[in-house]
MISE-330179 format. One record per atom (N, C-alpha, C): residue number from 1; atom name; x, y, z. Coordinates in pm, 1 decimal, padded with zeros to 6 digits, m for minus. Atoms other than C-alpha are relative to their C-alpha. Last residue first. Example, Ala and Ser with C-alpha at 12.3 -4.5 7.8 and 13.67 -1.06 7.14 Angstrom:
! MISE-330179
<rec doza="2" voza="N" xx="m00082.0" yy="m00119.0" zz="m00006.0"/>
<rec doza="2" voza="CA" xx="01367.0" yy="m00106.0" zz="00714.0"/>
<rec doza="2" voza="C" xx="m00077.0" yy="00109.0" zz="00073.0"/>
<rec doza="1" voza="N" xx="00089.0" yy="m00119.0" zz="00000.0"/>
<rec doza="1" voza="CA" xx="01230.0" yy="m00450.0" zz="00780.0"/>
<rec doza="1" voza="C" xx="00090.0" yy="00120.0" zz="00000.0"/>
END
This chain:
! MISE-330179
<rec doza="103" voza="N" xx="m00109.1" yy="00061.0" zz="m00078.9"/>
<rec doza="103" voza="CA" xx="m00181.1" yy="m00166.1" zz="00838.4"/>
<rec doza="103" voza="C" xx="m00053.4" yy="m00110.3" zz="00088.1"/>
<rec doza="102" voza="N" xx="m00044.7" yy="00121.2" zz="00067.3"/>
<rec doza="102" voza="CA" xx="m00448.9" yy="m00094.0" zz="00577.0"/>
<rec doza="102" voza="C" xx="00111.0" yy="m00072.6" zz="00076.7"/>
<rec doza="101" voza="N" xx="00097.4" yy="00107.1" zz="m00012.7"/>
<rec doza="101" voza="CA" xx="m00634.1" yy="00147.5" zz="00800.6"/>
<rec doza="101" voza="C" xx="00045.3" yy="m00129.8" zz="m00063.1"/>
<rec doza="100" voza="N" xx="00011.4" yy="00039.2" zz="m00141.2"/>
<rec doza="100" voza="CA" xx="m00331.1" yy="00371.9" zz="00845.3"/>
<rec doza="100" voza="C" xx="m00097.3" yy="m00116.0" zz="00018.5"/>
<rec doza="99" voza="N" xx="m00122.3" yy="00071.0" zz="m00039.1"/>
<rec doza="99" voza="CA" xx="m00259.9" yy="00378.1" zz="00471.5"/>
<rec doza="99" voza="C" xx="m00011.0" yy="m00051.8" zz="00143.0"/>
<rec doza="98" voza="N" xx="00005.5" yy="00129.2" zz="00067.7"/>
<rec doza="98" voza="CA" xx="m00620.6" yy="00471.1" zz="00391.5"/>
<rec doza="98" voza="C" xx="00120.9" yy="m00084.3" zz="00038.2"/>
<rec doza="97" voza="N" xx="00101.6" yy="00078.6" zz="m00071.2"/>
<rec doza="97" voza="CA" xx="m00611.2" yy="00750.7" zz="00647.6"/>
<rec doza="97" voza="C" xx="m00005.4" yy="m00142.2" zz="m00057.4"/>
<rec doza="96" voza="N" xx="m00063.9" yy="00038.2" zz="m00126.0"/>
<rec doza="96" voza="CA" xx="m00284.2" yy="00872.9" zz="00491.1"/>
<rec doza="96" voza="C" xx="m00096.8" yy="m00080.7" zz="00087.0"/>
<rec doza="95" voza="N" xx="m00092.2" yy="00110.2" zz="00029.2"/>
<rec doza="95" voza="CA" xx="m00453.5" yy="00866.6" zz="00150.4"/>
<rec doza="95" voza="C" xx="00071.3" yy="m00048.4" zz="00126.1"/>
<rec doza="94" voza="N" xx="00081.5" yy="00120.2" zz="00019.9"/>
<rec doza="94" voza="CA" xx="m00741.1" yy="01075.1" zz="00286.1"/>
<rec doza="94" voza="C" xx="00089.4" yy="m00120.1" zz="m00028.9"/>
<rec doza="93" voza="N" xx="00057.2" yy="00039.5" zz="m00129.1"/>
<rec doza="93" voza="CA" xx="m00494.2" yy="01332.6" zz="00418.7"/>
<rec doza="93" voza="C" xx="m00082.0" yy="m00126.9" zz="m00010.3"/>
<rec doza="92" voza="N" xx="m00107.7" yy="00066.9" zz="m00073.7"/>
<rec doza="92" voza="CA" xx="m00303.2" yy="01337.1" zz="00088.8"/>
<rec doza="92" voza="C" xx="m00050.2" yy="m00046.5" zz="00135.9"/>
<rec doza="91" voza="N" xx="m00022.4" yy="00132.1" zz="00061.5"/>
<rec doza="91" voza="CA" xx="m00625.9" yy="01413.5" zz="m00096.8"/>
<rec doza="91" voza="C" xx="00106.0" yy="m00077.4" zz="00078.3"/>
<rec doza="90" voza="N" xx="00117.1" yy="00083.2" zz="m00027.2"/>
<rec doza="90" voza="CA" xx="m00711.4" yy="01695.6" zz="00141.7"/>
<rec doza="90" voza="C" xx="00015.2" yy="m00140.5" zz="m00054.3"/>
<rec doza="89" voza="N" xx="m00008.1" yy="00046.4" zz="m00137.9"/>
<rec doza="89" voza="CA" xx="m00360.1" yy="01838.9" zz="00129.9"/>
<rec doza="89" voza="C" xx="m00116.0" yy="m00090.7" zz="00037.5"/>
<rec doza="88" voza="N" xx="m00107.3" yy="00099.4" zz="m00005.8"/>
<rec doza="88" voza="CA" xx="m00372.1" yy="01858.7" zz="m00250.4"/>
<rec doza="88" voza="C" xx="00007.2" yy="m00060.0" zz="00140.8"/>
<rec doza="87" voza="N" xx="m00133.9" yy="m00046.2" zz="m00036.1"/>
<rec doza="87" voza="CA" xx="m00703.9" yy="02042.2" zz="m00235.6"/>
<rec doza="87" voza="C" xx="00098.1" yy="m00116.5" zz="00003.6"/>
<rec doza="86" voza="N" xx="m00056.0" yy="m00079.1" zz="00109.4"/>
<rec doza="86" voza="CA" xx="m01036.8" yy="01992.2" zz="m00413.3"/>
<rec doza="86" voza="C" xx="00140.6" yy="00050.7" zz="00030.7"/>
<rec doza="85" voza="N" xx="m00131.0" yy="m00060.8" zz="m00027.1"/>
<rec doza="85" voza="CA" xx="m01199.5" yy="01720.2" zz="m00202.8"/>
<rec doza="85" voza="C" xx="00054.8" yy="00071.1" zz="m00122.9"/>
<rec doza="84" voza="N" xx="00008.9" yy="m00144.8" zz="m00026.1"/>
<rec doza="84" voza="CA" xx="m01574.4" yy="01660.5" zz="m00242.6"/>
<rec doza="84" voza="C" xx="00135.0" yy="00071.6" zz="00014.7"/>
<rec doza="83" voza="N" xx="00079.0" yy="m00079.7" zz="00094.1"/>
<rec doza="83" voza="CA" xx="m01537.2" yy="01325.6" zz="m00427.6"/>
<rec doza="83" voza="C" xx="m00004.8" yy="00149.1" zz="00034.3"/>
<rec doza="82" voza="N" xx="m00084.4" yy="m00078.9" zz="00090.0"/>
<rec doza="82" voza="CA" xx="m01256.2" yy="01182.4" zz="m00213.8"/>
<rec doza="82" voza="C" xx="m00080.9" yy="00097.3" zz="m00085.7"/>
<rec doza="81" voza="N" xx="m00076.9" yy="m00098.0" zz="m00077.8"/>
<rec doza="81" voza="CA" xx="m01462.4" yy="01057.1" zz="00079.6"/>
<rec doza="81" voza="C" xx="00075.9" yy="00097.2" zz="m00091.2"/>
<rec doza="80" voza="N" xx="00094.8" yy="m00098.1" zz="m00052.3"/>
<rec doza="80" voza="CA" xx="m01715.3" yy="00888.9" zz="m00151.2"/>
<rec doza="80" voza="C" xx="00071.2" yy="00107.8" zz="00081.9"/>
<rec doza="79" voza="N" xx="00041.5" yy="m00084.6" zz="00112.5"/>
<rec doza="79" voza="CA" xx="m01433.2" yy="00716.4" zz="m00338.8"/>
<rec doza="79" voza="C" xx="m00094.5" yy="00109.8" zz="00048.1"/>
<rec doza="78" voza="N" xx="m00111.4" yy="m00091.5" zz="00025.7"/>
<rec doza="78" voza="CA" xx="m01294.1" yy="00590.5" zz="m00009.7"/>
<rec doza="78" voza="C" xx="m00032.8" yy="00094.0" zz="m00114.5"/>
<rec doza="77" voza="N" xx="00000.8" yy="m00102.1" zz="m00105.7"/>
<rec doza="77" voza="CA" xx="m01632.9" yy="00442.7" zz="00082.3"/>
<rec doza="77" voza="C" xx="00110.5" yy="00103.1" zz="m00024.1"/>
<rec doza="76" voza="N" xx="00117.8" yy="m00085.0" zz="00025.2"/>
<rec doza="76" voza="CA" xx="m01648.4" yy="00258.5" zz="m00253.0"/>
<rec doza="76" voza="C" xx="m00008.2" yy="00112.9" zz="00103.3"/>
<rec doza="75" voza="N" xx="m00032.1" yy="m00097.7" zz="00105.0"/>
<rec doza="75" voza="CA" xx="m01293.6" yy="00130.5" zz="m00208.1"/>
<rec doza="75" voza="C" xx="m00117.3" yy="00094.6" zz="m00025.9"/>
<rec doza="74" voza="N" xx="00083.9" yy="m00119.5" zz="m00020.7"/>
<rec doza="74" voza="CA" xx="m01390.8" yy="m00038.1" zz="00120.7"/>
<rec doza="74" voza="C" xx="00026.9" yy="00109.2" zz="m00102.6"/>
<rec doza="73" voza="N" xx="00117.6" yy="00020.2" zz="m00084.3"/>
<rec doza="73" voza="CA" xx="m01104.9" yy="m00289.9" zz="00082.7"/>
<rec doza="73" voza="C" xx="m00071.2" yy="00133.6" zz="00026.9"/>
<rec doza="72" voza="N" xx="m00035.2" yy="m00025.7" zz="m00139.5"/>
<rec doza="72" voza="CA" xx="m00875.9" yy="m00180.8" zz="m00202.8"/>
<rec doza="72" voza="C" xx="m00125.1" yy="m00024.8" zz="00084.7"/>
<rec doza="71" voza="N" xx="m00041.6" yy="00123.4" zz="m00064.4"/>
<rec doza="71" voza="CA" xx="m00969.8" yy="m00345.7" zz="m00533.0"/>
<rec doza="71" voza="C" xx="00043.6" yy="00016.1" zz="00144.8"/>
<rec doza="70" voza="N" xx="00084.9" yy="00112.9" zz="00039.3"/>
<rec doza="70" voza="CA" xx="m00979.6" yy="m00019.9" zz="m00724.8"/>
<rec doza="70" voza="C" xx="00055.4" yy="m00127.5" zz="00064.7"/>
<rec doza="69" voza="N" xx="00053.3" yy="00064.0" zz="m00120.1"/>
<rec doza="69" voza="CA" xx="m00781.2" yy="00237.1" zz="m00529.0"/>
<rec doza="69" voza="C" xx="m00097.6" yy="m00113.7" zz="m00030.3"/>
<rec doza="68" voza="N" xx="m00104.4" yy="00042.9" zz="m00093.2"/>
<rec doza="68" voza="CA" xx="m00553.6" yy="00332.4" zz="m00818.2"/>
<rec doza="68" voza="C" xx="m00058.0" yy="m00076.3" zz="00118.8"/>
<rec doza="67" voza="N" xx="m00063.9" yy="00119.0" zz="00056.4"/>
<rec doza="67" voza="CA" xx="m00839.5" yy="00339.3" zz="m01070.7"/>
<rec doza="67" voza="C" xx="00108.2" yy="m00054.1" zz="00093.4"/>
<rec doza="66" voza="N" xx="00095.0" yy="00109.4" zz="m00012.1"/>
<rec doza="66" voza="CA" xx="m01040.9" yy="00575.3" zz="m00851.0"/>
<rec doza="66" voza="C" xx="00056.9" yy="m00128.3" zz="m00059.1"/>
<rec doza="65" voza="N" xx="m00008.5" yy="00052.2" zz="m00135.9"/>
<rec doza="65" voza="CA" xx="m00734.5" yy="00795.4" zz="m00821.6"/>
<rec doza="65" voza="C" xx="m00093.6" yy="m00118.5" zz="00017.9"/>
<rec doza="64" voza="N" xx="m00114.6" yy="00091.8" zz="m00003.7"/>
<rec doza="64" voza="CA" xx="m00726.4" yy="00837.3" zz="m01197.5"/>
<rec doza="64" voza="C" xx="00010.7" yy="m00066.8" zz="00136.4"/>
<rec doza="63" voza="N" xx="00035.0" yy="00114.5" zz="00086.4"/>
<rec doza="63" voza="CA" xx="m01078.8" yy="00983.7" zz="m01204.1"/>
<rec doza="63" voza="C" xx="00113.7" yy="m00102.5" zz="m00005.7"/>
<rec doza="62" voza="N" xx="00085.9" yy="00096.8" zz="m00069.1"/>
<rec doza="62" voza="CA" xx="m00988.6" yy="01194.0" zz="m00900.1"/>
<rec doza="62" voza="C" xx="m00035.5" yy="m00119.4" zz="m00088.1"/>
<rec doza="61" voza="N" xx="m00074.4" yy="00117.6" zz="m00044.1"/>
<rec doza="61" voza="CA" xx="m00698.1" yy="01356.2" zz="m01083.5"/>
<rec doza="61" voza="C" xx="m00090.4" yy="m00106.6" zz="00060.7"/>
<rec doza="60" voza="N" xx="m00021.6" yy="00088.2" zz="00114.2"/>
<rec doza="60" voza="CA" xx="m00922.6" yy="01599.6" zz="m01268.9"/>
<rec doza="60" voza="C" xx="00066.0" yy="m00131.5" zz="00040.8"/>
<rec doza="59" voza="N" xx="00132.2" yy="00046.5" zz="00042.5"/>
<rec doza="59" voza="CA" xx="m01044.3" yy="01751.5" zz="m00941.9"/>
<rec doza="59" voza="C" xx="00014.7" yy="m00097.6" zz="m00117.1"/>
<rec doza="58" voza="N" xx="00047.4" yy="00091.5" zz="m00104.2"/>
<rec doza="58" voza="CA" xx="m00689.5" yy="01771.0" zz="m00808.1"/>
<rec doza="58" voza="C" xx="m00135.0" yy="m00058.0" zz="m00040.2"/>
<rec doza="57" voza="N" xx="m00060.0" yy="00132.3" zz="00018.0"/>
<rec doza="57" voza="CA" xx="m00564.7" yy="01916.8" zz="m01138.2"/>
<rec doza="57" voza="C" xx="m00049.1" yy="m00100.0" zz="00104.7"/>
<rec doza="56" voza="N" xx="00082.1" yy="00069.5" zz="00099.1"/>
<rec doza="56" voza="CA" xx="m00804.9" yy="02211.3" zz="m01110.6"/>
<rec doza="56" voza="C" xx="00049.4" yy="m00143.7" zz="m00016.7"/>
<rec doza="55" voza="N" xx="m00060.8" yy="00012.0" zz="00132.5"/>
<rec doza="55" voza="CA" xx="m00617.1" yy="02310.9" zz="m00797.9"/>
<rec doza="55" voza="C" xx="m00095.5" yy="m00075.9" zz="m00091.4"/>
<rec doza="54" voza="N" xx="00075.5" yy="00083.6" zz="00092.7"/>
<rec doza="54" voza="CA" xx="m00767.5" yy="02435.2" zz="m00473.0"/>
<rec doza="54" voza="C" xx="00067.5" yy="00004.2" zz="m00136.8"/>
<rec doza="53" voza="N" xx="00051.2" yy="m00070.5" zz="00117.9"/>
<rec doza="53" voza="CA" xx="m00510.7" yy="02566.7" zz="m00227.3"/>
<rec doza="53" voza="C" xx="m00074.8" yy="m00097.8" zz="m00090.3"/>
<rec doza="52" voza="N" xx="00139.1" yy="m00041.8" zz="m00019.3"/>
<rec doza="52" voza="CA" xx="m00477.1" yy="02406.2" zz="00115.0"/>
<rec doza="52" voza="C" xx="m00058.7" yy="00075.5" zz="m00118.2"/>
<rec doza="51" voza="N" xx="00091.1" yy="00108.5" zz="m00037.5"/>
<rec doza="51" voza="CA" xx="m00163.2" yy="02199.1" zz="00049.6"/>
<rec doza="51" voza="C" xx="m00147.1" yy="00041.4" zz="00007.1"/>
<rec doza="50" voza="N" xx="00058.9" yy="m00036.4" zz="m00128.3"/>
<rec doza="50" voza="CA" xx="00016.8" yy="02478.0" zz="m00141.5"/>
<rec doza="50" voza="C" xx="m00103.8" yy="m00105.3" zz="00038.1"/>
<rec doza="49" voza="N" xx="00133.0" yy="00056.4" zz="m00021.7"/>
<rec doza="49" voza="CA" xx="00234.5" yy="02342.2" zz="m00421.1"/>
<rec doza="49" voza="C" xx="m00045.2" yy="00033.5" zz="00141.4"/>
<rec doza="48" voza="N" xx="00100.7" yy="m00106.7" zz="m00004.5"/>
<rec doza="48" voza="CA" xx="00526.0" yy="02581.3" zz="m00469.2"/>
<rec doza="48" voza="C" xx="m00141.9" yy="m00052.1" zz="00020.8"/>
<rec doza="47" voza="N" xx="m00012.5" yy="m00068.8" zz="m00128.9"/>
<rec doza="47" voza="CA" xx="00788.4" yy="02320.0" zz="m00380.2"/>
<rec doza="47" voza="C" xx="m00102.7" yy="00111.4" zz="00015.7"/>
<rec doza="46" voza="N" xx="00054.4" yy="00088.2" zz="m00104.1"/>
<rec doza="46" voza="CA" xx="00665.9" yy="02105.7" zz="m00667.8"/>
<rec doza="46" voza="C" xx="00004.5" yy="00068.8" zz="00135.6"/>
<rec doza="45" voza="N" xx="00146.0" yy="m00006.5" zz="00007.6"/>
<rec doza="45" voza="CA" xx="00727.3" yy="02401.5" zz="m00900.7"/>
<rec doza="45" voza="C" xx="m00065.6" yy="m00090.8" zz="00104.2"/>
<rec doza="44" voza="N" xx="00041.1" yy="m00132.6" zz="m00045.3"/>
<rec doza="44" voza="CA" xx="01087.7" yy="02429.3" zz="m00785.5"/>
<rec doza="44" voza="C" xx="m00152.0" yy="00011.8" zz="m00000.6"/>
<rec doza="43" voza="N" xx="m00010.0" yy="00000.6" zz="m00146.0"/>
<rec doza="43" voza="CA" xx="01135.5" yy="02052.6" zz="m00820.3"/>
<rec doza="43" voza="C" xx="m00041.9" yy="00134.9" zz="00057.8"/>
<rec doza="42" voza="N" xx="00107.0" yy="00083.7" zz="m00053.4"/>
<rec doza="42" voza="CA" xx="01004.7" yy="02065.0" zz="m01177.1"/>
<rec doza="42" voza="C" xx="00002.3" yy="m00000.9" zz="00152.3"/>
<rec doza="41" voza="N" xx="00127.5" yy="m00069.0" zz="00022.5"/>
<rec doza="41" voza="CA" xx="01226.6" yy="02356.7" zz="m01271.6"/>
<rec doza="41" voza="C" xx="m00115.0" yy="m00078.2" zz="00062.3"/>
<rec doza="40" voza="N" xx="00008.9" yy="m00108.3" zz="m00097.9"/>
<rec doza="40" voza="CA" xx="01531.1" yy="02191.7" zz="m01109.5"/>
<rec doza="40" voza="C" xx="m00129.6" yy="00078.8" zz="m00015.4"/>
<rec doza="39" voza="N" xx="00039.4" yy="00059.7" zz="m00128.0"/>
<rec doza="39" voza="CA" xx="01469.2" yy="01874.7" zz="m01309.0"/>
<rec doza="39" voza="C" xx="m00016.1" yy="00108.4" zz="00106.2"/>
<rec doza="38" voza="N" xx="m00115.2" yy="00023.4" zz="m00086.1"/>
<rec doza="38" voza="CA" xx="01485.3" yy="02085.5" zz="m01623.5"/>
<rec doza="38" voza="C" xx="m00050.6" yy="m00058.0" zz="00131.0"/>
<rec doza="37" voza="N" xx="m00001.6" yy="m00067.0" zz="m00131.2"/>
<rec doza="37" voza="CA" xx="01195.7" yy="02044.4" zz="m01860.5"/>
<rec doza="37" voza="C" xx="00132.0" yy="m00028.2" zz="00071.1"/>
<rec doza="36" voza="N" xx="m00131.0" yy="m00041.5" zz="m00049.5"/>
<rec doza="36" voza="CA" xx="01263.5" yy="01962.4" zz="m02226.2"/>
<rec doza="36" voza="C" xx="m00003.9" yy="00072.2" zz="00134.8"/>
<rec doza="35" voza="N" xx="m00099.0" yy="m00007.8" zz="00106.7"/>
<rec doza="35" voza="CA" xx="00905.8" yy="01942.7" zz="m02354.0"/>
<rec doza="35" voza="C" xx="00126.8" yy="00061.1" zz="00058.0"/>
<rec doza="34" voza="N" xx="m00078.0" yy="m00123.2" zz="00009.8"/>
<rec doza="34" voza="CA" xx="00679.1" yy="01829.3" zz="m02072.5"/>
<rec doza="34" voza="C" xx="00096.3" yy="m00009.1" zz="m00117.0"/>
<rec doza="33" voza="N" xx="m00134.1" yy="00026.9" zz="00051.6"/>
<rec doza="33" voza="CA" xx="00423.1" yy="01551.8" zz="m02116.7"/>
<rec doza="33" voza="C" xx="00070.5" yy="00134.1" zz="m00019.0"/>
<rec doza="32" voza="N" xx="m00095.1" yy="00005.4" zz="m00111.6"/>
<rec doza="32" voza="CA" xx="00112.0" yy="01579.4" zz="m01898.8"/>
<rec doza="32" voza="C" xx="00139.9" yy="m00042.4" zz="m00044.3"/>
<rec doza="31" voza="N" xx="m00003.1" yy="00137.9" zz="m00050.5"/>
<rec doza="31" voza="CA" xx="m00118.0" yy="01503.0" zz="m02193.3"/>
<rec doza="31" voza="C" xx="00106.0" yy="m00021.4" zz="00107.8"/>
<rec doza="30" voza="N" xx="00095.5" yy="00093.6" zz="00059.5"/>
<rec doza="30" voza="CA" xx="m00033.7" yy="01842.0" zz="m02345.6"/>
<rec doza="30" voza="C" xx="00020.5" yy="m00140.3" zz="00055.6"/>
<rec doza="29" voza="N" xx="m00060.1" yy="00132.7" zz="m00005.9"/>
<rec doza="29" voza="CA" xx="00147.5" yy="02086.9" zz="m02118.9"/>
<rec doza="29" voza="C" xx="m00105.4" yy="m00099.0" zz="m00048.9"/>
<rec doza="28" voza="N" xx="00093.1" yy="00108.2" zz="m00031.3"/>
<rec doza="28" voza="CA" xx="00043.2" yy="02438.6" zz="m02213.9"/>
<rec doza="28" voza="C" xx="00074.0" yy="m00133.4" zz="m00005.6"/>
<rec doza="27" voza="N" xx="m00017.6" yy="00113.8" zz="00089.2"/>
<rec doza="27" voza="CA" xx="00319.1" yy="02696.5" zz="m02199.1"/>
<rec doza="27" voza="C" xx="m00093.5" yy="m00111.5" zz="00043.0"/>
<rec doza="26" voza="N" xx="00092.9" yy="m00012.5" zz="00111.7"/>
<rec doza="26" voza="CA" xx="00217.2" yy="03027.4" zz="m02043.0"/>
<rec doza="26" voza="C" xx="00012.3" yy="m00111.6" zz="m00101.6"/>
<rec doza="25" voza="N" xx="m00072.2" yy="m00013.1" zz="00127.0"/>
<rec doza="25" voza="CA" xx="00527.9" yy="03022.4" zz="m01829.9"/>
<rec doza="25" voza="C" xx="m00090.3" yy="00018.2" zz="m00120.3"/>
<rec doza="24" voza="N" xx="m00123.9" yy="m00078.3" zz="m00007.7"/>
<rec doza="24" voza="CA" xx="00403.9" yy="03074.4" zz="m01474.6"/>
<rec doza="24" voza="C" xx="00063.3" yy="00028.3" zz="m00135.8"/>
<rec doza="23" voza="N" xx="00022.4" yy="m00129.7" zz="m00064.7"/>
<rec doza="23" voza="CA" xx="00039.1" yy="02967.3" zz="m01502.9"/>
<rec doza="23" voza="C" xx="00124.6" yy="00087.4" zz="m00003.9"/>
<rec doza="22" voza="N" xx="00079.7" yy="m00082.8" zz="00089.9"/>
<rec doza="22" voza="CA" xx="00115.7" yy="02691.6" zz="m01755.4"/>
<rec doza="22" voza="C" xx="m00020.6" yy="00139.4" zz="00058.5"/>
<rec doza="21" voza="N" xx="m00085.9" yy="m00028.1" zz="00115.7"/>
<rec doza="21" voza="CA" xx="00394.2" yy="02547.5" zz="m01542.7"/>
<rec doza="21" voza="C" xx="m00072.2" yy="00093.6" zz="m00096.6"/>
<rec doza="20" voza="N" xx="m00087.7" yy="m00110.0" zz="m00041.1"/>
<rec doza="20" voza="CA" xx="00169.5" yy="02573.2" zz="m01234.9"/>
<rec doza="20" voza="C" xx="00091.6" yy="00042.6" zz="m00114.7"/>
<rec doza="19" voza="N" xx="00080.3" yy="m00121.5" zz="m00013.4"/>
<rec doza="19" voza="CA" xx="m00096.4" yy="02362.0" zz="m01405.7"/>
<rec doza="19" voza="C" xx="00087.3" yy="00120.5" zz="00035.3"/>
<rec doza="18" voza="N" xx="00040.2" yy="m00037.6" zz="00136.6"/>
<rec doza="18" voza="CA" xx="00159.9" yy="02104.7" zz="m01516.0"/>
<rec doza="18" voza="C" xx="m00084.0" yy="00127.6" zz="00002.4"/>
<rec doza="17" voza="N" xx="m00114.8" yy="m00068.7" zz="00059.7"/>
<rec doza="17" voza="CA" xx="00305.2" yy="02106.3" zz="m01162.6"/>
<rec doza="17" voza="C" xx="m00032.1" yy="00042.7" zz="m00143.2"/>
<rec doza="16" voza="N" xx="00003.8" yy="m00137.1" zz="m00051.9"/>
<rec doza="16" voza="CA" xx="m00041.8" yy="02016.0" zz="m01032.1"/>
<rec doza="16" voza="C" xx="00114.2" yy="00081.7" zz="m00058.4"/>
<rec doza="15" voza="N" xx="00114.0" yy="m00067.9" zz="00061.7"/>
<rec doza="15" voza="CA" xx="m00051.0" yy="01710.7" zz="m01259.7"/>
<rec doza="15" voza="C" xx="m00011.2" yy="00145.2" zz="00047.7"/>
<rec doza="14" voza="N" xx="m00033.4" yy="m00028.5" zz="00139.3"/>
<rec doza="14" voza="CA" xx="00299.6" yy="01609.7" zz="m01156.5"/>
<rec doza="14" voza="C" xx="m00114.6" yy="00074.2" zz="m00069.4"/>
<rec doza="13" voza="N" xx="m00094.4" yy="m00112.9" zz="00003.0"/>
<rec doza="13" voza="CA" xx="00211.5" yy="01639.2" zz="m00788.1"/>
<rec doza="13" voza="C" xx="00032.8" yy="00039.3" zz="m00143.3"/>
<rec doza="12" voza="N" xx="00075.7" yy="m00121.7" zz="m00030.3"/>
<rec doza="12" voza="CA" xx="m00091.8" yy="01414.9" zz="m00841.9"/>
<rec doza="12" voza="C" xx="00090.1" yy="00122.9" zz="m00002.4"/>
<rec doza="11" voza="N" xx="00084.7" yy="m00027.5" zz="00115.7"/>
<rec doza="11" voza="CA" xx="00118.7" yy="01145.9" zz="m01011.6"/>
<rec doza="11" voza="C" xx="m00078.3" yy="00130.9" zz="00021.4"/>
<rec doza="10" voza="N" xx="m00087.9" yy="m00045.8" zz="00107.3"/>
<rec doza="10" voza="CA" xx="00383.2" yy="01158.6" zz="m00737.6"/>
<rec doza="10" voza="C" xx="m00080.6" yy="00039.5" zz="m00124.0"/>
<rec doza="9" voza="N" xx="m00047.4" yy="m00134.3" zz="m00035.9"/>
<rec doza="9" voza="CA" xx="00119.0" yy="01134.6" zz="m00464.9"/>
<rec doza="9" voza="C" xx="00086.5" yy="00058.1" zz="m00111.5"/>
<rec doza="8" voza="N" xx="00114.5" yy="m00090.7" zz="00012.3"/>
<rec doza="8" voza="CA" xx="m00050.4" yy="00837.9" zz="m00634.6"/>
<rec doza="8" voza="C" xx="00044.7" yy="00143.6" zz="00027.3"/>
<rec doza="7" voza="N" xx="00023.8" yy="m00018.7" zz="00143.1"/>
<rec doza="7" voza="CA" xx="00286.3" yy="00663.7" zz="m00676.2"/>
<rec doza="7" voza="C" xx="m00115.4" yy="00096.9" zz="m00024.3"/>
<rec doza="6" voza="N" xx="m00110.4" yy="m00082.4" zz="00050.1"/>
<rec doza="6" voza="CA" xx="00370.8" yy="00713.1" zz="m00307.7"/>
<rec doza="6" voza="C" xx="m00017.4" yy="00030.6" zz="m00148.6"/>
<rec doza="5" voza="N" xx="00025.6" yy="m00136.8" zz="m00046.7"/>
<rec doza="5" voza="CA" xx="00025.6" yy="00581.9" zz="m00212.6"/>
<rec doza="5" voza="C" xx="00110.1" yy="00093.8" zz="m00047.2"/>
<rec doza="4" voza="N" xx="00114.3" yy="m00051.4" zz="00075.5"/>
<rec doza="4" voza="CA" xx="00074.7" yy="00268.4" zz="m00425.9"/>
<rec doza="4" voza="C" xx="m00027.7" yy="00145.7" zz="00038.2"/>
<rec doza="3" voza="N" xx="m00046.9" yy="m00029.3" zz="00136.0"/>
<rec doza="3" voza="CA" xx="00419.9" yy="00207.4" zz="m00282.1"/>
<rec doza="3" voza="C" xx="m00111.0" yy="00062.0" zz="m00084.4"/>
<rec doza="2" voza="N" xx="m00088.8" yy="m00117.2" zz="m00004.4"/>
<rec doza="2" voza="CA" xx="00289.6" yy="00238.8" zz="00074.2"/>
<rec doza="2" voza="C" xx="00047.8" yy="00039.9" zz="m00139.7"/>
<rec doza="1" voza="N" xx="00082.0" yy="m00118.4" zz="00000.0"/>
<rec doza="1" voza="CA" xx="00000.0" yy="00000.0" zz="00000.0"/>
<rec doza="1" voza="C" xx="00087.3" yy="00125.9" zz="00000.0"/>
END
């Protein structure tokens, strides 16, 4: 479960970074594929993610999240918890709950 949660977090961060990239540089990131990004640019943008800020990417990410948690015990309940969440910190909080319950 730890590996799955780490992968989910990494995927969500990347989606938010795509939004931030567009906001800061005006360059649209198609299908979440960057064109010649520097690792330092990506890490800088990751550091700018605010846990309590609402990001469009979080809402879009939920459809992927449902695939990640498919087969997890009580997946339907977890989906219901995630639906109203629009912040990075909110998603991470729910994932931490899921991790704690799976131990």
